[in-house]
C-alpha positions in Angstrom: 31.0 1.0 22.1 29.3 4.6 23.1 26.5 4.6 25.6 23.9 8.2 26.1 22.7 8.3 30.0 19.7 7.1 30.8 15.6 8.3 29.8 12.6 7.7 31.5 10.0 5.5 29.8 7.0 3.5 31.3 6.2 1.6 28.7 6.6 1.5 25.0 9.3 3.2 23.4 11.1 3.1 19.7 13.1 4.5 17.0 11.3 6.5 13.6 11.5 4.6 10.5 13.6 7.2 9.0 15.9 7.0 12.3 15.7 10.6 13.0 13.2 10.3 16.4 13.1 8.4 19.5 9.8 8.2 20.7 8.9 7.0 24.1 5.7 6.9 26.7 6.2 8.3 29.8 2.7 7.7 31.9 0.4 10.5 29.5 3.0 12.3 27.8 4.7 11.3 24.3 8.2 12.3 24.4 10.0 12.9 20.7 13.9 13.0 21.3 16.6 13.7 18.2 18.5 10.9 17.8 21.8 13.3 17.2 21.2 15.7 20.1 18.8 13.4 22.7 17.2 17.3 23.2 13.4 17.1 23.2 12.0 17.9 20.2 8.1 17.9 21.1 5.8 16.9 23.6 2.3 15.7 24.0 -0.1 15.1 26.5 -2.2 12.2 25.9 -5.8 12.0 27.5 -4.5 8.4 29.5 -1.7 6.4 30.4 -0.1 5.4 26.9 -0.1 1.5 26.1 1.2 1.5 22.9 2.7 4.2 20.5 3.6 3.2 16.6 5.2 5.5 13.6 3.5 5.8 10.4 5.5 4.7 7.9 6.8 8.1 6.1 7.9 9.3 10.0 5.2 12.2 10.1 2.6 10.9 12.0 2.4 8.3 15.6 -0.3 6.8 17.1 -1.0 6.3 20.6 -3.4 3.8 21.7 -5.1 4.7 25.1 -6.7 1.0 25.8 -7.7 2.0 28.8 -9.8 4.5 28.1 -10.2 3.4 25.0 -8.8 5.8 22.7 -6.3 5.9 19.5 -4.8 9.5 19.7 -2.4 10.3 16.3 0.2 12.9 16.4 1.7 15.2 13.8 5.6 15.4 14.2 6.3 18.5 11.6 2.5 19.9 12.7 2.2 19.3 16.3 -1.5 21.7 16.5 -3.0 19.0 14.5 -4.3 16.4 16.3 -6.7 13.1 16.0 -8.8 11.6 18.5 -10.4 7.8 17.9 -13.6 6.6 20.0 -15.3 3.8 19.0 -17.4 4.1 21.4 -19.1 1.2 23.4 -17.1 -1.5 21.0 -13.7 0.0 22.4 -10.5 -0.8 21.2 -8.5 -3.0 21.5 -5.4 -2.8 19.0 -4.5 -0.5 16.4 -2.4 0.0 13.8 -1.5 2.1 10.7 -2.1 1.0 6.8 1.2 1.1 4.7 0.7 4.6 3.4 0.5 6.2 6.7 -2.7 8.0 6.3 -5.0 4.9 7.4 -5.5 3.5 10.8 -7.1 0.4 11.6 -8.5 -0.5 14.7 -10.2 -4.0 16.1 -12.7 -3.7 18.5 -13.4 -5.4 21.7 -13.9 -9.2 21.6 -13.0 -9.1 17.4 -16.7 -7.4 16.7 -15.3 -5.6 13.9 -12.2 -4.2 12.0 -12.7 -0.4 11.1 -10.7 1.4 8.4 -10.3 5.5 9.8 -9.0 8.1 6.8 -6.7 10.6 8.1 -7.7 12.3 5.0 -11.7 12.2 5.4 -13.9 11.0 7.9 -14.6 7.9 5.8 -14.5 4.8 7.5 -14.8 1.3 6.5 -16.0 -2.1 9.1 -15.0 -5.4 8.6 -17.3 -8.2 10.2 -15.8 -10.5 12.7 -11.5 -10.4 12.8 -10.2 -13.1 14.2 -7.9 -11.4 16.5 -7.1 -8.2 17.9 -3.5 -8.2 17.1 -3.1 -10.9 14.8 -4.4 -12.2 11.8 -3.8 -8.8 9.6 -0.7 -8.9 7.3 0.1 -6.2 4.4 2.5 -7.1 1.2 5.7 -5.2 1.1 4.4 -2.9 -1.9 1.5 -1.8 0.4 -1.2 -2.6 -2.4 -3.4 -5.2 -0.3 -3.8 -6.2 3.3 -5.1 -9.8 4.1 -7.4 -10.0 7.3 -8.5 -13.6 9.0 -12.1 -13.4 10.3 -14.1 -16.3 11.2 -17.9 -16.8 10.8 -19.8 -20.2 11.2 -16.9 -22.1 13.0 -14.4 -21.4 9.6 -11.5 -19.5 9.1 -11.5 -17.0 5.8 -9.2 -14.5 4.7 -9.9 -11.4 3.2 -7.9 -9.9 0.5 -8.7 -6.3 0.8 -7.8 -3.4 -1.8 -5.9 -0.6 0.7 -6.6 2.0 -2.4 -10.5 1.8 -1.9 -10.4 -1.0 1.2 -13.4 -2.7 -0.4 -12.9 -6.7 -0.3 -11.7 -7.7 -3.7 -11.7 -11.6 -2.7 -12.7 -13.7 0.4 -11.8 -18.3 0.8 -11.5 -19.7 3.7 -8.5 -21.7 4.7 -8.5 -25.1 6.1 -7.2 -24.4 9.5 -8.6 -25.6 13.2 -7.8 -22.6 15.4 -6.1 -20.1 13.0 -3.1 -18.5 14.9 -1.8 -15.7 12.3 -0.9 -15.6 8.8 1.8 -13.7 6.5 2.7 -12.6 3.2 5.6 -14.1 1.4 8.7 -11.7 0.8 7.7 -11.7 -2.5 4.1 -10.8 -2.3 3.2 -13.8 -4.5 2.0 -16.2 -1.4 0.2 -15.6 1.8 1.5 -18.1 5.0 -1.2 -19.5 7.6 -0.8 -21.3 9.9 -3.0 -23.8 13.0 -2.7 -23.5 16.4 -0.6 -25.2 18.9 -3.3 -27.6 18.5 -3.2 -28.8 15.2 0.2 -28.7 13.5 -0.7 -27.5 10.2 1.1 -25.2 8.1 -0.8 -23.7 4.8 0.7 -21.5 1.8 -2.1 -19.7 -0.3 -2.1 -17.6 -3.5 -3.8 -14.6 -3.4 -6.5 -16.0 -5.5 -7.2 -19.2 -2.9 -5.3 -21.8 -4.2 -3.5 -24.6 -1.9 0.6 -24.5 -2.5 1.4 -25.9 0.5 -0.2 -28.3 3.3 2.4 -29.2 5.6 2.0 -31.4 8.9 5.6 -32.5 10.3 4.3 -34.9 12.9 0.1 -35.6 14.2 -1.0 -36.2 18.1 1.3 -33.7 19.6 1.5 -29.7 19.8 2.8 -28.0 16.5 4.1 -24.8 15.3 5.2 -22.4 17.7 7.3 -20.1 15.7 7.6 -19.4 12.1 9.2 -17.0 9.9 9.9 -16.3 5.9 14.2 -15.5 5.3 14.0 -11.8 4.4 14.7 -13.2 0.6 11.9 -15.6 0.3 14.0 -18.7 -0.3 13.2 -20.3 3.0 10.7 -20.9 5.5 11.7 -21.7 9.0 9.3 -23.2 11.1 10.0 -23.7 14.9 8.1 -26.5 16.9 7.3 -27.7 20.3 9.3 -31.1 19.6 12.6 -29.4 20.0 13.0 -29.1 16.6 13.6 -26.4 13.5 12.8 -27.3 10.0 13.1 -25.4 6.9 11.4 -25.7 4.3 12.8 -24.8 0.4 10.3 -22.3 -1.6 11.1 -24.2 -5.0 10.4 -27.6 -3.8 8.4 -26.9 -0.7 10.1 -29.7 1.0 12.0 -29.8 3.9 16.0 -29.5 3.5 16.9 -29.1 6.6 16.0 -30.2 9.9 17.6 -29.1 13.4 17.2 -30.4 16.5 18.3 -28.8 19.3 19.9 -31.5 22.2 21.4 -30.9 25.6 24.5 -33.1 24.5 26.6 -31.3 22.3 28.9 -34.0 20.5 32.8 -33.2 20.0 31.9 -34.1 16.3 30.2 -30.7 16.0 32.0 -27.9 14.0 30.0 -25.2 16.0 31.8 -22.4 18.5 30.6 -22.9 21.8 31.2 -19.2 23.6 29.8 -19.6 27.3 29.4 -16.6 29.7 31.9 -16.7 32.1 33.0 -14.4 35.2 35.6 -12.1 35.2 37.4 -11.0 38.1 38.7 -7.7 38.5 41.9 -7.2 40.0 42.5 -4.8 43.2 46.1 -2.8 42.5 46.8 -1.9 45.6 49.5 0.8 44.1 46.4 2.4 42.0 44.5 3.6 45.1 45.3 7.2 46.4 44.0 8.7 49.6 41.9 11.5 47.7 39.8 8.4 46.1 36.2 8.8 47.2 35.2 5.6 48.9 31.1 6.0 47.4 32.5 6.2 43.9 30.8 3.4 42.1 34.3 2.8 40.1 35.9 2.4 43.0 33.6 0.4 45.1 33.0 -2.0 42.4 37.1 -2.4 42.3 37.1 -2.7 46.1 34.0 -5.2 46.6 35.7 -7.3 44.1 32.8 -7.1 41.8 32.4 -9.6 38.7 32.5 -9.0 35.1 31.7 -11.1 32.3 33.5 -12.5 29.2 33.0 -15.1 26.9 35.0 -18.6 27.1 35.1 -21.3 24.6 34.3 -24.4 26.0 35.6 -27.6 24.6 33.3 -30.3 22.9 31.9 -32.5 24.2 29.6 -30.2 26.2 26.6 -30.6 28.3 24.0 -27.3 28.0 21.8 -26.7 30.9 18.7 -27.9 30.4 15.3 -27.7 32.5 12.5 -30.4 32.3 8.9 -28.8 31.2 6.1 -29.3 33.6 3.6 -31.2 32.0 1.3 -30.7 34.6 0.9 -27.4 33.7 -0.7 -25.1 31.1 1.8 -24.1 28.6 4.7 -25.8 29.3 7.8 -23.9 28.2 9.5 -26.1 25.5 10.0 -25.8 21.6 11.2 -22.7 19.8 10.0 -19.8 21.5 12.5 -17.6 20.0 13.8 -16.9 16.3 15.0 -14.7 13.9 17.2 -14.8 10.3 19.7 -12.5 9.6 19.5 -9.8 6.8 21.5 -11.9 4.3 19.1 -15.3 4.9 22.4 -17.1 5.7 22.1 -17.7 9.7 19.0 -18.4 11.8 18.9 -17.9 15.6 17.2 -20.4 18.1 15.9 -20.7 21.9 14.4 -23.7 22.6 12.5 -22.6 25.8 14.1 -25.5 27.8 17.3 -24.5 27.3 16.3 -20.6 28.2 19.6 -19.8 28.8 21.2 -21.0 25.3 20.8 -19.6 21.7 21.8 -21.4 18.6 23.3 -20.2 15.7 22.5 -22.4 12.3 24.3 -21.7 9.5 21.6 -22.3 6.3 24.2 -22.4 3.6 26.3 -25.0 5.6 23.5 -26.7 6.9 25.1 -26.9 10.0 25.7 -25.4 13.8 27.9 -22.5 13.5 27.6 -21.2 17.0 26.1 -21.8 20.8 25.8 -18.8 23.5 25.7 -20.6 26.8 24.7 -17.5 28.7 24.4 -17.8 33.1 20.3 -15.9 33.1 17.9 -17.0 30.6 17.8 -14.8 27.2 15.1 -12.0 27.0 15.9 -10.7 23.8 17.5 -11.0 20.2 17.8 -9.2 17.3 20.1 -9.1 14.2 21.3 -6.0 12.6 19.3 -5.0 9.9 21.6 -4.6 7.9 24.6 -7.0 8.8 24.9 -10.5 10.5 25.5 -8.4 14.0 23.2 -10.4 16.4 22.5 -8.4 19.7 21.5 -10.3 23.0 20.3 -9.6 26.4 19.4 -11.8 29.6 18.3 -9.4 32.0 21.5 -7.6 33.7 23.7 -4.8 32.7 25.4 -6.6 30.2 25.0 -6.6 26.3 26.2 -9.4 24.2 27.2 -9.3 20.5 27.8 -12.2 18.3 29.3 -11.8 14.5 30.6 -14.7 12.3 34.0 -13.6 13.6 33.1 -14.2 17.4 31.8 -12.9 20.3 31.8 -10.2 23.4 30.6 -8.8 26.0 30.0 -4.8 27.0 28.6 -3.8 29.9 26.5 -0.7 29.9 28.4 2.1 32.3 24.6 2.9 33.4 24.8 2.3 37.4 20.9 0.0 38.0 20.9 -0.4 34.5 19.2 -3.9 33.6 18.7 -5.0 29.8 15.2 -6.0 29.6 15.1 -5.7 25.5 16.4 -3.9 22.3 15.7 -2.7 19.4 17.9 -1.6 16.5 17.3 1.2 14.1 16.8 0.5 10.6 20.3 1.5 9.4 21.8 -0.6 11.7 24.0 2.0 13.7 22.4 2.4 17.2 20.6 0.1 19.3 18.2 1.4 21.7 18.7 -0.6 25.3 14.9 -0.8 27.6 15.5 -1.4 31.1 12.2 -1.6 33.4 11.9 2.4 33.8 14.3 3.7 31.7 16.1 3.5 28.1 19.4 4.0 26.6 21.2 4.2 23.0 23.9 2.5 22.1 26.3 3.9 19.1 27.3 0.3 17.7 30.7 0.8 15.5 31.3 -1.2 12.1 32.8 -4.4 13.4 36.4 -5.6 11.6 37.8 -9.5 11.6 39.1 -10.1 15.1 40.7 -13.0 16.9 40.0 -11.5 20.1 36.2 -11.0 20.4 35.4 -13.4 23.0 37.1 -10.7 25.7 35.2 -8.2 27.4 34.9 -5.0 25.5 
């Protein structure tokens, strides 16, 4: 695995959808780099510090959210002299996002007073009153023809269907939620998934005309849904709950066909492979040292000081996993399925139970069993599937990158001084990973992995 040098950032940075560019915010400047040479191809100066950036789907435009001002600035990659500024005045701007056609921007005002659709092709705009959330509560169909927006009025939640051509409301229907949390179109655009706040366990699925297909409640009198996601194929719906259980529903029957419970004691009868992160002491060979070695050199100092590397060891079952009892006397206790994600082929889903923050569970949906467990030494910060294959990348806030495939797991050390990975993102073709530190980022080129029996060792 090859790594670039570190580049500075002060917040958001992301790949363009066509994987040709990387955008990074550096205070009030937007830096656009080429993904092949990593040279700066465009440099834009904004009016204030950049809080948020988002590429248009066609990678032609990029918006910058200056939420402290509050203002939105839009830039063109191919026409750097073209500029656009959106200012809601006293209403303010809490969030902004692109429409699928890459020519309209949706902004939500402060206090959710209104949602506004702005056109880059003309000065026209459309208002929608009382959106429920500033960031959540908006979902587009995969074909980009329709948008679903949740609004709330008279203490009732509603779903509004808008045409992305005219931005007219074509249908409004109420949803049976106590306090709407979020919604998402199904991958085939035939249904809308809605779920309630954690205080009310309720999962609902509606047709675009407002008919309720599913009303699911796993239990009562307890905190409910914490994470939820359609599988990429659209056949399964995974629901992660506060009771430490992942439930998977079948789209055809709307019945639960699998329940995966996260227990701190894994029995010997399990078919899962447990990969446990372990220290690996670098051995110092005195014959390899020379008088002309620089004692301040990074590699020399690491060896001389006995710096530890890491590797995965396969643990024998049964095994007891590290467990943190939640503090129920505090708000937002750390429990339940707080992190979840499907592989691109819908065969695997990873989960992290927040009572075991150092443990990542990987479930095989085709076999309805636990495939693997990664036991880390530090809390898992982020995990993401390769969008083109079953390769899973994990980071824990140190200078190591952890990878899992159905063939095994391995660890890679980032060869950059004082670089600790706090977040990671794949590009859309699965060839590169963007690794973020607090003040810098680098790109890791991921090789095409072949089946091997030695993936448990450090790369």
